[in-house]
Every structure is written in C-alpha cells, then in structure tokens.
N, C-alpha and C positions, 0 to 999 in steps of 0.2 A: 504494500500500500504506500502510495506517495501522498503526502499531505503538505500543503502550503498554507500557513496560518496568516491572518491579518493581511491579506492581499490588498484589500481595499477598505477604507474607512470613510464614511460620508454621513454627515449630519446624525451621528450617533450610531448608525448601523455599521456592523462589521461583517466582512466577508472572508471566507476561507474556501479552499478547493481541495478535494481529495479524489483519488481514483486508483484503479488497479485492474488487473486482468481478471476476467470472470468467464465462467463456462455456463452458458444457458441462464434462464430466468432464475433458477434456484441459486446460481452463483451470485447474481445481482442481489437477491434477498439476503444471502449470507453476508455479502459485503456490507450492505446497509445495516444489518444487525450488529456486525462487528464494529462498524463506525459509531453506531448509537450506544454502544456499551460505554463509551466515554461520555460522562455526564454532560459535558459542554455541548456535544453534538446532539444528545438526546433532548436537551432543553432549547436547542436552536429554534428559531421561528420557522425557518424553511430549510429543508434539505432537498433541493431540486436536482434531478439527475437525468442522464440519458446514456444510452448505449446502443450500438449496432451489433446485435448478436448474429454470428455467422449462421446459426441454425434457425433463427426466428425473425431476423430483420430488426428494424428500429423499434426501440421501446423507450418511453420517457415518462417522467412524472414531475409535475409542477410543484407538488406539495404546497399548494396555496399561493404560489408566486406565479400567477397566470402568465403563460407564454414563455416562461424561462426555460423549461425543458426543451422546447422547440429551438431556442437559440443555441443551446448546448449541442443538440442533435445536428443542427445544420453545420456547425463547426466540425463535428466528428465526421460527417459525410464528406465535407471538403477535404479532410485529411485522409479519408478512406481508412479510418481506424476502427477495427472491429474487435469485439470481445474485450473492450476496455471501458469500464463504467467511469463516468466523470460526475462528481457530486459537488455542486456549488452550495455552500451553507451560508445562510444569512441570520444574523442576530439583529432583530429589529431595534432601532434606536429611538423610536417615538415620533419620527418625522417621515411622512410619506415621501418617497423619492421620485414618484412618477416614472417617466420614461428613462430616467438616469439609471434605474435598477438594471435595465437591459445592458447598458454600457458596462456596468460592473460585472454582470454575468459573463459578458464577452471578455473583459479583462482577466477575470479569474480563469476562464477556460483557456485563454491564450497562454497564460502563465503555466497552467498545468501541462498543456501540450508541448511547450518548449522544454520544460523540466523532464517530461516523460521521454521526449525524443533524445535528450542529452543522456538520461539514465540508461536508455535502451539502445544507444548507438553502438 
C-alpha cells in the first residue's frame, strides 16, 4: 500500500491519497477494510475510490463526494492502469469547496500516480 498524507489542505479540509494492487472486487473490499482499520481513515468524511479491474472493468464509489470517483477513474483510464485501486480521502473542514474539490481530487490522484510509477519503475 502506498499512502501520501496531507497532499492538499484548503479552507480546513485535508486530503490524502492511498492505493495499491488489488485482485477483483473482493481485493478492493479488502483494501478498503485494511485502510479503514486506521482510525483516521475510518473517521474521514469521504473515502472516494476507483479502479479498473482486469476481470470486471471500471468500478468507482463517490462515498458522498458526488462525481469524485469518476474523476479518479478517468485518470486511471488515461494511464491505462489496471488492478490498482486509488482512494482519495477527505476530512471535511467546515467550508464547502464547490468545484475546487475536483481540482484537489485531481491533484491527489496525480501525486499518487507519479509516486506509484516511481515505486514500480
């Protein structure tokens, strides 16, 4: 599992990104369960994720952050990265971010993809 903490902070909200290799939908569920064993992730406002499974195709979950899973998925499709789940975590800071939240999801996903490529080069 690769985790990057405090990737973005904006108006009290904090963002982190995590990800790793998974095998099938059960692998995604296991990854999320492991991630949420850490109290800080279990208490996060949103754990938005996406993955392109080689055996099932694209799967995403917004976890209440409408549209964010599609943003992650589009970036994974552009990179043609399969069987790697990417989870963008947000701790809500009390101020609505509007469309800026999508830019933050992009930033987190981009940071993950760069670190993942470097780690797996």
